[in-house]
N, CA, C and O atoms as a Tripos MOL2 file, in Angstrom:
@<TRIPOS>MOLECULE
protein
  280   279    70     0     0
PROTEIN
NO_CHARGES

@<TRIPOS>ATOM
      1 N          11.0240  -12.0650   -6.0980 N.3       1 MET1
      2 CA         10.1420  -11.6020   -4.9780 C.3       1 MET1
      3 C          10.8030  -10.7060   -4.1580 C.2       1 MET1
      4 O          11.9800  -10.8290   -3.8170 O.2       1 MET1
      5 N           9.9710   -9.6950   -3.7970 N.am      2 ILE2
      6 CA         10.4490   -8.7590   -3.0580 C.3       2 ILE2
      7 C          10.2900   -9.0370   -1.4980 C.2       2 ILE2
      8 O           9.1920   -9.4020   -1.0790 O.2       2 ILE2
      9 N          11.3540   -8.8740   -0.6410 N.am      3 GLU3
     10 CA         11.1560   -9.3450    0.7440 C.3       3 GLU3
     11 C          10.4620   -8.1700    1.4650 C.2       3 GLU3
     12 O          10.5890   -7.0360    1.0020 O.2       3 GLU3
     13 N           9.8050   -8.3700    2.4720 N.am      4 PHE4
     14 CA          9.0620   -7.3160    3.3950 C.3       4 PHE4
     15 C           9.5100   -7.7110    4.7990 C.2       4 PHE4
     16 O           9.5500   -8.8510    5.2620 O.2       4 PHE4
     17 N           9.8750   -6.4350    5.4610 N.am      5 ASN5
     18 CA         10.2000   -6.6270    6.8130 C.3       5 ASN5
     19 C           9.5560   -5.4580    7.7490 C.2       5 ASN5
     20 O           8.8090   -4.6150    7.2530 O.2       5 ASN5
     21 N           9.8580   -5.4600    8.9920 N.am      6 LYS6
     22 CA          9.2530   -4.4320    9.5450 C.3       6 LYS6
     23 C           9.7640   -3.0370    9.3670 C.2       6 LYS6
     24 O           9.0320   -2.1060    9.7040 O.2       6 LYS6
     25 N          11.0830   -2.7770    8.8140 N.am      7 GLU7
     26 CA         11.2520   -1.4610    8.5750 C.3       7 GLU7
     27 C          10.4800   -1.1460    7.1290 C.2       7 GLU7
     28 O          10.3130    0.0240    6.7830 O.2       7 GLU7
     29 N          10.1280   -1.9950    6.5010 N.am      8 ASP8
     30 CA          9.3330   -1.7510    5.3160 C.3       8 ASP8
     31 C           8.0780   -1.1770    5.7350 C.2       8 ASP8
     32 O           7.6220   -0.1380    5.2590 O.2       8 ASP8
     33 N           7.4970   -1.9060    6.6820 N.am      9 LEU9
     34 CA          5.9690   -1.5170    7.4630 C.3       9 LEU9
     35 C           6.2710   -0.0490    7.8510 C.2       9 LEU9
     36 O           5.6140    0.9240    7.4780 O.2       9 LEU9
     37 N           7.4370   -0.0270    8.7110 N.am     10 SER10
     38 CA          7.5450    1.4650    9.3110 C.3      10 SER10
     39 C           7.5640    2.4370    8.3720 C.2      10 SER10
     40 O           6.9320    3.4660    8.6140 O.2      10 SER10
     41 N           8.2460    2.3180    7.1890 N.am     11 TYR11
     42 CA          8.5020    3.4060    6.2780 C.3      11 TYR11
     43 C           7.2330    3.6820    5.6800 C.2      11 TYR11
     44 O           6.9040    4.8650    5.6020 O.2      11 TYR11
     45 N           6.1730    2.4680    5.0810 N.am     12 ILE12
     46 CA          4.9340    2.8560    4.5590 C.3      12 ILE12
     47 C           4.1620    3.5820    5.5600 C.2      12 ILE12
     48 O           3.5710    4.6130    5.2390 O.2      12 ILE12
     49 N           4.1190    3.1040    6.8000 N.am     13 GLY13
     50 CA          3.2190    3.7500    7.8270 C.3      13 GLY13
     51 C           3.4980    4.9640    8.1090 C.2      13 GLY13
     52 O           2.5790    5.7450    8.3540 O.2      13 GLY13
     53 N           4.8140    5.3700    8.1330 N.am     14 ASN14
     54 CA          5.1110    6.6960    8.2690 C.3      14 ASN14
     55 C           4.7630    7.5500    7.0330 C.2      14 ASN14
     56 O           4.1430    8.6040    7.1730 O.2      14 ASN14
     57 N           5.1030    7.1680    5.9930 N.am     15 GLY15
     58 CA          4.6690    7.6690    4.6370 C.3      15 GLY15
     59 C           3.3260    7.9700    4.5690 C.2      15 GLY15
     60 O           3.0180    9.0530    4.0710 O.2      15 GLY15
     61 N           2.2810    7.0700    5.0540 N.am     16 CYS16
     62 CA          0.8920    7.2440    4.9940 C.3      16 CYS16
     63 C           0.6930    8.7210    6.0750 C.2      16 CYS16
     64 O           0.0800    9.7470    5.7800 O.2      16 CYS16
     65 N           1.3460    8.4500    7.2370 N.am     17 LYS17
     66 CA          1.0480    9.6880    8.1590 C.3      17 LYS17
     67 C           1.4130   10.7830    7.4910 C.2      17 LYS17
     68 O           0.6340   11.6890    7.1920 O.2      17 LYS17
     69 N           2.6900   10.7500    7.2080 N.am     18 GLU18
     70 CA          3.1500   12.2140    6.4370 C.3      18 GLU18
     71 C           2.3840   12.6850    5.4360 C.2      18 GLU18
     72 O           2.3020   13.9070    5.3120 O.2      18 GLU18
     73 N           1.7010   11.8520    4.5620 N.am     19 GLN19
     74 CA          1.0490   12.0920    3.5140 C.3      19 GLN19
     75 C          -0.4450   12.6120    3.9050 C.2      19 GLN19
     76 O          -1.0680   13.4530    3.2560 O.2      19 GLN19
     77 N          -0.9180   11.9400    5.1190 N.am     20 SER20
     78 CA         -2.3520   12.4290    5.5840 C.3      20 SER20
     79 C          -2.3280   13.7810    5.9350 C.2      20 SER20
     80 O          -3.3000   14.4930    5.6860 O.2      20 SER20
     81 N          -1.2700   14.2400    6.5160 N.am     21 GLU21
     82 CA         -1.1450   15.6260    7.1640 C.3      21 GLU21
     83 C          -1.0780   16.7630    5.9920 C.2      21 GLU21
     84 O          -1.3760   17.9370    6.2110 O.2      21 GLU21
     85 N          -0.6180   16.2340    4.6230 N.am     22 ARG22
     86 CA         -0.3300   17.0600    3.3460 C.3      22 ARG22
     87 C          -1.5940   17.1610    2.5930 C.2      22 ARG22
     88 O          -1.9470   18.1930    2.0220 O.2      22 ARG22
     89 N          -2.2680   16.0560    2.6070 N.am     23 ILE23
     90 CA         -3.4120   16.0440    1.6730 C.3      23 ILE23
     91 C          -4.5020   16.8060    1.8160 C.2      23 ILE23
     92 O          -5.0530   17.0160    2.8970 O.2      23 ILE23
     93 N          -4.9000   17.3050    0.6030 N.am     24 SER24
     94 CA         -5.8920   18.5340    0.8930 C.3      24 SER24
     95 C          -7.1880   18.3820   -0.1860 C.2      24 SER24
     96 O          -7.8320   19.3500   -0.5900 O.2      24 SER24
     97 N          -7.4290   17.0520   -0.5520 N.am     25 TYR25
     98 CA         -8.6870   16.6070   -1.2580 C.3      25 TYR25
     99 C          -9.4100   15.5950   -0.5980 C.2      25 TYR25
    100 O          -8.8560   14.8430    0.2040 O.2      25 TYR25
    101 N         -10.6420   15.5160   -0.8830 N.am     26 ILE26
    102 CA        -11.5330   14.2620   -0.7490 C.3      26 ILE26
    103 C         -11.6940   13.5820   -1.9690 C.2      26 ILE26
    104 O         -12.2370   14.1770   -2.9000 O.2      26 ILE26
    105 N         -11.2540   12.2740   -2.1230 N.am     27 GLY27
    106 CA        -11.4800   11.4990   -3.0290 C.3      27 GLY27
    107 C         -12.1890   10.1060   -2.8760 C.2      27 GLY27
    108 O         -12.9720    9.8850   -1.9520 O.2      27 GLY27
    109 N         -11.9000    9.2720   -3.7420 N.am     28 ASP28
    110 CA        -12.5720    8.0590   -3.6900 C.3      28 ASP28
    111 C         -11.4170    6.8340   -3.1930 C.2      28 ASP28
    112 O         -10.3260    7.0950   -2.6860 O.2      28 ASP28
    113 N         -11.8980    5.5830   -3.4460 N.am     29 ILE29
    114 CA        -11.0800    4.6370   -2.7000 C.3      29 ILE29
    115 C          -9.9660    4.4620   -3.5830 C.2      29 ILE29
    116 O          -8.9200    4.0280   -3.1010 O.2      29 ILE29
    117 N         -10.0330    4.7370   -4.8120 N.am     30 SER30
    118 CA         -8.9150    4.6770   -5.9690 C.3      30 SER30
    119 C          -7.8070    5.8510   -5.3550 C.2      30 SER30
    120 O          -6.6140    5.5630   -5.2640 O.2      30 SER30
    121 N          -8.2130    6.9010   -5.0370 N.am     31 ASP31
    122 CA         -7.2510    7.8090   -4.6660 C.3      31 ASP31
    123 C          -6.5320    7.4800   -3.4250 C.2      31 ASP31
    124 O          -5.4890    8.0720   -3.1510 O.2      31 ASP31
    125 N          -7.0510    6.5220   -2.6170 N.am     32 LEU32
    126 CA         -6.3580    5.7610   -1.5340 C.3      32 LEU32
    127 C          -5.1860    4.8340   -1.9230 C.2      32 LEU32
    128 O          -4.0690    4.7390   -1.4160 O.2      32 LEU32
    129 N          -5.8350    4.0690   -3.1320 N.am     33 GLY33
    130 CA         -4.6800    3.3590   -3.8880 C.3      33 GLY33
    131 C          -3.7360    4.0040   -4.3480 C.2      33 GLY33
    132 O          -2.5880    3.5690   -4.2520 O.2      33 GLY33
    133 N          -4.0260    5.2250   -4.9690 N.am     34 ASN34
    134 CA         -2.9820    5.8840   -5.6700 C.3      34 ASN34
    135 C          -1.9760    6.5740   -4.6770 C.2      34 ASN34
    136 O          -0.8680    6.9230   -5.0860 O.2      34 ASN34
    137 N          -2.2950    6.7370   -3.5930 N.am     35 GLU35
    138 CA         -1.4650    7.4810   -2.4790 C.3      35 GLU35
    139 C          -0.6370    6.3800   -1.9660 C.2      35 GLU35
    140 O           0.5730    6.5530   -1.8200 O.2      35 GLU35
    141 N          -1.2340    5.1910   -1.6640 N.am     36 LEU36
    142 CA         -0.2830    3.8380   -1.0480 C.3      36 LEU36
    143 C           0.5040    3.5600   -2.1650 C.2      36 LEU36
    144 O           1.6450    3.2040   -1.8700 O.2      36 LEU36
    145 N           0.1990    3.6210   -3.6000 N.am     37 GLY37
    146 CA          0.9640    3.0130   -4.6240 C.3      37 GLY37
    147 C           2.3010    4.0730   -4.6870 C.2      37 GLY37
    148 O           3.4360    3.6110   -4.8030 O.2      37 GLY37
    149 N           2.1160    5.1550   -4.6230 N.am     38 ILE38
    150 CA          3.2360    6.0070   -4.3750 C.3      38 ILE38
    151 C           4.2960    6.0000   -3.5230 C.2      38 ILE38
    152 O           5.4420    6.3090   -3.8510 O.2      38 ILE38
    153 N           3.8990    5.6090   -2.2840 N.am     39 ILE39
    154 CA          4.6420    5.5830   -1.0570 C.3      39 ILE39
    155 C           5.5640    4.2660   -1.3350 C.2      39 ILE39
    156 O           6.7950    4.2480   -1.3290 O.2      39 ILE39
    157 N           4.6000    3.0560   -1.6050 N.am     40 ILE40
    158 CA          5.1370    1.8020   -1.8950 C.3      40 ILE40
    159 C           6.1030    1.8900   -2.9400 C.2      40 ILE40
    160 O           7.1960    1.3590   -2.7380 O.2      40 ILE40
    161 N           5.8590    2.5480   -4.1710 N.am     41 GLY41
    162 CA          6.7530    2.9550   -5.1370 C.3      41 GLY41
    163 C           7.9930    3.4280   -5.0200 C.2      41 GLY41
    164 O           8.9130    3.0940   -5.7660 O.2      41 GLY41
    165 N           8.1140    4.4250   -3.8540 N.am     42 TYR42
    166 CA          9.4050    4.7810   -3.2630 C.3      42 TYR42
    167 C           9.9720    3.9230   -2.5530 C.2      42 TYR42
    168 O          11.1950    3.8390   -2.6670 O.2      42 TYR42
    169 N           9.4700    3.2800   -1.8750 N.am     43 ARG43
    170 CA         10.2830    2.1960   -0.9230 C.3      43 ARG43
    171 C          10.7280    1.1320   -1.8430 C.2      43 ARG43
    172 O          11.9310    0.8740   -1.8090 O.2      43 ARG43
    173 N           9.8640    0.3560   -2.7930 N.am     44 TYR44
    174 CA         10.4760   -0.7140   -3.5170 C.3      44 TYR44
    175 C          10.6070   -0.2560   -4.9490 C.2      44 TYR44
    176 O           9.6650   -0.5600   -5.6810 O.2      44 TYR44
    177 N          11.5590    0.3880   -5.4540 N.am     45 LYS45
    178 CA         11.7980    1.2450   -6.6130 C.3      45 LYS45
    179 C          11.9990    0.2260   -7.7540 C.2      45 LYS45
    180 O          11.8580    0.6000   -8.9180 O.2      45 LYS45
    181 N          12.3750   -1.2470   -7.4150 N.am     46 ASP46
    182 CA         12.1560   -2.1630   -8.7150 C.3      46 ASP46
    183 C          11.3260   -3.0970   -8.5880 C.2      46 ASP46
    184 O          11.5840   -4.2740   -8.8410 O.2      46 ASP46
    185 N          10.1410   -2.6320   -8.1440 N.am     47 ILE47
    186 CA          8.9900   -3.4570   -8.1210 C.3      47 ILE47
    187 C           8.3640   -3.6150   -9.3510 C.2      47 ILE47
    188 O           8.0410   -2.6290  -10.0140 O.2      47 ILE47
    189 N           8.1360   -4.8750   -9.7650 N.am     48 ASN48
    190 CA          7.5970   -5.3040  -11.1650 C.3      48 ASN48
    191 C           6.2560   -5.8030  -11.1150 C.2      48 ASN48
    192 O           5.6140   -5.7980  -10.0640 O.2      48 ASN48
    193 N           5.7560   -6.2780  -12.3090 N.am     49 GLY49
    194 CA          4.4150   -6.6260  -12.3720 C.3      49 GLY49
    195 C           4.0020   -7.8940  -11.5540 C.2      49 GLY49
    196 O           2.9040   -7.8980  -10.9970 O.2      49 GLY49
    197 N           4.6180   -8.6850  -11.4860 N.am     50 ASP50
    198 CA          4.6410  -10.0180  -10.8590 C.3      50 ASP50
    199 C           4.3990   -9.6660   -8.9900 C.2      50 ASP50
    200 O           3.5770  -10.1640   -8.2210 O.2      50 ASP50
    201 N           5.3170   -8.7790   -8.7670 N.am     51 ASP51
    202 CA          5.2640   -8.3030   -7.3220 C.3      51 ASP51
    203 C           4.0500   -7.2660   -7.2130 C.2      51 ASP51
    204 O           3.5160   -7.3370   -6.1060 O.2      51 ASP51
    205 N           3.5000   -6.3680   -8.0270 N.am     52 ILE52
    206 CA          2.4760   -5.7320   -7.8170 C.3      52 ILE52
    207 C           1.1430   -6.6780   -7.6450 C.2      52 ILE52
    208 O           0.3000   -6.5010   -6.7660 O.2      52 ILE52
    209 N           1.1080   -7.5660   -8.4970 N.am     53 GLU53
    210 CA          0.0140   -8.5650   -8.3940 C.3      53 GLU53
    211 C          -0.1360   -9.3460   -7.0230 C.2      53 GLU53
    212 O          -1.1750   -9.6150   -6.4210 O.2      53 GLU53
    213 N           1.1630   -9.6380   -6.6930 N.am     54 SER54
    214 CA          1.3590  -10.2230   -5.1660 C.3      54 SER54
    215 C           0.6320   -9.1780   -4.0650 C.2      54 SER54
    216 O          -0.1510   -9.4680   -3.1610 O.2      54 SER54
    217 N           1.0720   -8.0850   -4.3870 N.am     55 LEU55
    218 CA          0.7490   -7.0170   -3.3970 C.3      55 LEU55
    219 C          -0.7620   -7.0950   -3.3880 C.2      55 LEU55
    220 O          -1.3510   -7.3570   -2.3400 O.2      55 LEU55
    221 N          -1.4040   -6.8790   -4.5110 N.am     56 ILE56
    222 CA         -2.9540   -6.7220   -4.7190 C.3      56 ILE56
    223 C          -3.4810   -7.8610   -4.2360 C.2      56 ILE56
    224 O          -4.4630   -7.6640   -3.5200 O.2      56 ILE56
    225 N          -3.1880   -8.9120   -4.3700 N.am     57 ASN57
    226 CA         -3.5700  -10.3350   -3.9140 C.3      57 ASN57
    227 C          -3.4870  -10.3940   -2.3020 C.2      57 ASN57
    228 O          -4.3860  -10.8560   -1.5990 O.2      57 ASN57
    229 N          -2.2960   -9.8670   -1.8310 N.am     58 GLY58
    230 CA         -2.3940   -9.6600   -0.2920 C.3      58 GLY58
    231 C          -3.0930   -8.6280    0.2670 C.2      58 GLY58
    232 O          -3.2430   -8.7120    1.4860 O.2      58 GLY58
    233 N          -3.6400   -7.5180   -0.3770 N.am     59 ILE59
    234 CA         -4.4600   -6.5650   -0.1270 C.3      59 ILE59
    235 C          -5.8360   -7.1940   -0.0870 C.2      59 ILE59
    236 O          -6.5590   -6.9560    0.8800 O.2      59 ILE59
    237 N          -6.2170   -7.9150   -0.9880 N.am     60 ARG60
    238 CA         -7.6950   -8.5750   -1.3060 C.3      60 ARG60
    239 C          -7.6220   -9.6640   -0.0080 C.2      60 ARG60
    240 O          -8.6290   -9.8180    0.6830 O.2      60 ARG60
    241 N          -6.6600  -10.2410    0.2170 N.am     61 HIS61
    242 CA         -6.5930  -11.2570    1.2270 C.3      61 HIS61
    243 C          -6.9750  -10.8300    2.6920 C.2      61 HIS61
    244 O          -7.8980  -11.2600    3.3850 O.2      61 HIS61
    245 N          -6.0880   -9.9320    2.9700 N.am     62 GLY62
    246 CA         -6.3300   -8.9050    4.1160 C.3      62 GLY62
    247 C          -7.6510   -8.3350    4.2630 C.2      62 GLY62
    248 O          -8.1870   -8.4200    5.3680 O.2      62 GLY62
    249 N          -8.2770   -7.7440    3.2700 N.am     63 ILE63
    250 CA         -9.6410   -7.3340    3.3720 C.3      63 ILE63
    251 C         -10.4570   -8.3850    3.6880 C.2      63 ILE63
    252 O         -11.2230   -8.3610    4.6510 O.2      63 ILE63
    253 N         -10.3270   -9.4040    2.8550 N.am     64 SER64
    254 CA        -11.5150  -10.5230    3.1010 C.3      64 SER64
    255 C         -11.2780  -11.0310    4.4910 C.2      64 SER64
    256 O         -12.1960  -11.7380    4.9070 O.2      64 SER64
    257 N         -10.3140  -10.8540    5.2780 N.am     65 LEU65
    258 CA        -10.0050  -11.4510    6.6450 C.3      65 LEU65
    259 C         -10.7990  -10.6220    7.6340 C.2      65 LEU65
    260 O         -11.0600  -11.0340    8.7650 O.2      65 LEU65
    261 N         -11.1960   -9.3690    7.1410 N.am     66 THR66
    262 CA        -11.8660   -8.4540    8.1330 C.3      66 THR66
    263 C         -13.2300   -8.0780    7.6340 C.2      66 THR66
    264 O         -14.0250   -7.5710    8.4260 O.2      66 THR66
    265 N         -13.5730   -8.2930    6.3520 N.am     67 ASN67
    266 CA        -15.1140   -8.0290    6.0280 C.3      67 ASN67
    267 C         -15.7780   -9.4370    5.9770 C.2      67 ASN67
    268 O         -16.8860   -9.4680    5.4420 O.2      67 ASN67
    269 N         -15.3230  -10.4790    6.4020 N.am     68 GLY68
    270 CA        -16.3960  -11.6600    6.2490 C.3      68 GLY68
    271 C         -16.5330  -12.5110    4.9610 C.2      68 GLY68
    272 O         -17.3630  -13.4050    4.7880 O.2      68 GLY68
    273 N         -15.7310  -12.1560    4.2150 N.am     69 THR69
    274 CA        -15.7310  -12.9070    2.7130 C.3      69 THR69
    275 C         -14.6720  -13.8100    2.6130 C.2      69 THR69
    276 O         -14.4980  -14.3430    1.5170 O.2      69 THR69
    277 N         -13.8190  -14.1280    3.6820 N.am     70 HIS70
    278 CA        -12.6080  -14.9160    3.7270 C.3      70 HIS70
    279 C         -13.2650  -16.3990    3.9660 C.2      70 HIS70
    280 O         -12.5380  -17.3880    4.0640 O.2      70 HIS70
@<TRIPOS>BOND
     1     1     2 1
     2     2     3 1
     3     3     4 2
     4     3     5 am
     5     5     6 1
     6     6     7 1
     7     7     8 2
     8     7     9 am
     9     9    10 1
    10    10    11 1
    11    11    12 2
    12    11    13 am
    13    13    14 1
    14    14    15 1
    15    15    16 2
    16    15    17 am
    17    17    18 1
    18    18    19 1
    19    19    20 2
    20    19    21 am
    21    21    22 1
    22    22    23 1
    23    23    24 2
    24    23    25 am
    25    25    26 1
    26    26    27 1
    27    27    28 2
    28    27    29 am
    29    29    30 1
    30    30    31 1
    31    31    32 2
    32    31    33 am
    33    33    34 1
    34    34    35 1
    35    35    36 2
    36    35    37 am
    37    37    38 1
    38    38    39 1
    39    39    40 2
    40    39    41 am
    41    41    42 1
    42    42    43 1
    43    43    44 2
    44    43    45 am
    45    45    46 1
    46    46    47 1
    47    47    48 2
    48    47    49 am
    49    49    50 1
    50    50    51 1
    51    51    52 2
    52    51    53 am
    53    53    54 1
    54    54    55 1
    55    55    56 2
    56    55    57 am
    57    57    58 1
    58    58    59 1
    59    59    60 2
    60    59    61 am
    61    61    62 1
    62    62    63 1
    63    63    64 2
    64    63    65 am
    65    65    66 1
    66    66    67 1
    67    67    68 2
    68    67    69 am
    69    69    70 1
    70    70    71 1
    71    71    72 2
    72    71    73 am
    73    73    74 1
    74    74    75 1
    75    75    76 2
    76    75    77 am
    77    77    78 1
    78    78    79 1
    79    79    80 2
    80    79    81 am
    81    81    82 1
    82    82    83 1
    83    83    84 2
    84    83    85 am
    85    85    86 1
    86    86    87 1
    87    87    88 2
    88    87    89 am
    89    89    90 1
    90    90    91 1
    91    91    92 2
    92    91    93 am
    93    93    94 1
    94    94    95 1
    95    95    96 2
    96    95    97 am
    97    97    98 1
    98    98    99 1
    99    99   100 2
   100    99   101 am
   101   101   102 1
   102   102   103 1
   103   103   104 2
   104   103   105 am
   105   105   106 1
   106   106   107 1
   107   107   108 2
   108   107   109 am
   109   109   110 1
   110   110   111 1
   111   111   112 2
   112   111   113 am
   113   113   114 1
   114   114   115 1
   115   115   116 2
   116   115   117 am
   117   117   118 1
   118   118   119 1
   119   119   120 2
   120   119   121 am
   121   121   122 1
   122   122   123 1
   123   123   124 2
   124   123   125 am
   125   125   126 1
   126   126   127 1
   127   127   128 2
   128   127   129 am
   129   129   130 1
   130   130   131 1
   131   131   132 2
   132   131   133 am
   133   133   134 1
   134   134   135 1
   135   135   136 2
   136   135   137 am
   137   137   138 1
   138   138   139 1
   139   139   140 2
   140   139   141 am
   141   141   142 1
   142   142   143 1
   143   143   144 2
   144   143   145 am
   145   145   146 1
   146   146   147 1
   147   147   148 2
   148   147   149 am
   149   149   150 1
   150   150   151 1
   151   151   152 2
   152   151   153 am
   153   153   154 1
   154   154   155 1
   155   155   156 2
   156   155   157 am
   157   157   158 1
   158   158   159 1
   159   159   160 2
   160   159   161 am
   161   161   162 1
   162   162   163 1
   163   163   164 2
   164   163   165 am
   165   165   166 1
   166   166   167 1
   167   167   168 2
   168   167   169 am
   169   169   170 1
   170   170   171 1
   171   171   172 2
   172   171   173 am
   173   173   174 1
   174   174   175 1
   175   175   176 2
   176   175   177 am
   177   177   178 1
   178   178   179 1
   179   179   180 2
   180   179   181 am
   181   181   182 1
   182   182   183 1
   183   183   184 2
   184   183   185 am
   185   185   186 1
   186   186   187 1
   187   187   188 2
   188   187   189 am
   189   189   190 1
   190   190   191 1
   191   191   192 2
   192   191   193 am
   193   193   194 1
   194   194   195 1
   195   195   196 2
   196   195   197 am
   197   197   198 1
   198   198   199 1
   199   199   200 2
   200   199   201 am
   201   201   202 1
   202   202   203 1
   203   203   204 2
   204   203   205 am
   205   205   206 1
   206   206   207 1
   207   207   208 2
   208   207   209 am
   209   209   210 1
   210   210   211 1
   211   211   212 2
   212   211   213 am
   213   213   214 1
   214   214   215 1
   215   215   216 2
   216   215   217 am
   217   217   218 1
   218   218   219 1
   219   219   220 2
   220   219   221 am
   221   221   222 1
   222   222   223 1
   223   223   224 2
   224   223   225 am
   225   225   226 1
   226   226   227 1
   227   227   228 2
   228   227   229 am
   229   229   230 1
   230   230   231 1
   231   231   232 2
   232   231   233 am
   233   233   234 1
   234   234   235 1
   235   235   236 2
   236   235   237 am
   237   237   238 1
   238   238   239 1
   239   239   240 2
   240   239   241 am
   241   241   242 1
   242   242   243 1
   243   243   244 2
   244   243   245 am
   245   245   246 1
   246   246   247 1
   247   247   248 2
   248   247   249 am
   249   249   250 1
   250   250   251 1
   251   251   252 2
   252   251   253 am
   253   253   254 1
   254   254   255 1
   255   255   256 2
   256   255   257 am
   257   257   258 1
   258   258   259 1
   259   259   260 2
   260   259   261 am
   261   261   262 1
   262   262   263 1
   263   263   264 2
   264   263   265 am
   265   265   266 1
   266   266   267 1
   267   267   268 2
   268   267   269 am
   269   269   270 1
   270   270   271 1
   271   271   272 2
   272   271   273 am
   273   273   274 1
   274   274   275 1
   275   275   276 2
   276   275   277 am
   277   277   278 1
   278   278   279 1
   279   279   280 2
@<TRIPOS>SUBSTRUCTURE
     1 MET1         2 RESIDUE 1 A MET
     2 ILE2         6 RESIDUE 1 A ILE
     3 GLU3        10 RESIDUE 1 A GLU
     4 PHE4        14 RESIDUE 1 A PHE
     5 ASN5        18 RESIDUE 1 A ASN
     6 LYS6        22 RESIDUE 1 A LYS
     7 GLU7        26 RESIDUE 1 A GLU
     8 ASP8        30 RESIDUE 1 A ASP
     9 LEU9        34 RESIDUE 1 A LEU
    10 SER10       38 RESIDUE 1 A SER
    11 TYR11       42 RESIDUE 1 A TYR
    12 ILE12       46 RESIDUE 1 A ILE
    13 GLY13       50 RESIDUE 1 A GLY
    14 ASN14       54 RESIDUE 1 A ASN
    15 GLY15       58 RESIDUE 1 A GLY
    16 CYS16       62 RESIDUE 1 A CYS
    17 LYS17       66 RESIDUE 1 A LYS
    18 GLU18       70 RESIDUE 1 A GLU
    19 GLN19       74 RESIDUE 1 A GLN
    20 SER20       78 RESIDUE 1 A SER
    21 GLU21       82 RESIDUE 1 A GLU
    22 ARG22       86 RESIDUE 1 A ARG
    23 ILE23       90 RESIDUE 1 A ILE
    24 SER24       94 RESIDUE 1 A SER
    25 TYR25       98 RESIDUE 1 A TYR
    26 ILE26      102 RESIDUE 1 A ILE
    27 GLY27      106 RESIDUE 1 A GLY
    28 ASP28      110 RESIDUE 1 A ASP
    29 ILE29      114 RESIDUE 1 A ILE
    30 SER30      118 RESIDUE 1 A SER
    31 ASP31      122 RESIDUE 1 A ASP
    32 LEU32      126 RESIDUE 1 A LEU
    33 GLY33      130 RESIDUE 1 A GLY
    34 ASN34      134 RESIDUE 1 A ASN
    35 GLU35      138 RESIDUE 1 A GLU
    36 LEU36      142 RESIDUE 1 A LEU
    37 GLY37      146 RESIDUE 1 A GLY
    38 ILE38      150 RESIDUE 1 A ILE
    39 ILE39      154 RESIDUE 1 A ILE
    40 ILE40      158 RESIDUE 1 A ILE
    41 GLY41      162 RESIDUE 1 A GLY
    42 TYR42      166 RESIDUE 1 A TYR
    43 ARG43      170 RESIDUE 1 A ARG
    44 TYR44      174 RESIDUE 1 A TYR
    45 LYS45      178 RESIDUE 1 A LYS
    46 ASP46      182 RESIDUE 1 A ASP
    47 ILE47      186 RESIDUE 1 A ILE
    48 ASN48      190 RESIDUE 1 A ASN
    49 GLY49      194 RESIDUE 1 A GLY
    50 ASP50      198 RESIDUE 1 A ASP
    51 ASP51      202 RESIDUE 1 A ASP
    52 ILE52      206 RESIDUE 1 A ILE
    53 GLU53      210 RESIDUE 1 A GLU
    54 SER54      214 RESIDUE 1 A SER
    55 LEU55      218 RESIDUE 1 A LEU
    56 ILE56      222 RESIDUE 1 A ILE
    57 ASN57      226 RESIDUE 1 A ASN
    58 GLY58      230 RESIDUE 1 A GLY
    59 ILE59      234 RESIDUE 1 A ILE
    60 ARG60      238 RESIDUE 1 A ARG
    61 HIS61      242 RESIDUE 1 A HIS
    62 GLY62      246 RESIDUE 1 A GLY
    63 ILE63      250 RESIDUE 1 A ILE
    64 SER64      254 RESIDUE 1 A SER
    65 LEU65      258 RESIDUE 1 A LEU
    66 THR66      262 RESIDUE 1 A THR
    67 ASN67      266 RESIDUE 1 A ASN
    68 GLY68      270 RESIDUE 1 A GLY
    69 THR69      274 RESIDUE 1 A THR
    70 HIS70      278 RESIDUE 1 A HIS
């Protein structure tokens, strides 16, 4: 299991900010996932299938906490 800390969140947040300034297209929600995936993949070069599933489950949980489906 990959560990996560505030430096990782800062790296990902800064990556999102930098990419938001370069992006030149209008896409759909899957494009957001792709952009996040690229940034996360650069941060966690050894991420494996189980780690990716954990990440996706964490995203689902976070969304459910904010949209009333939790």
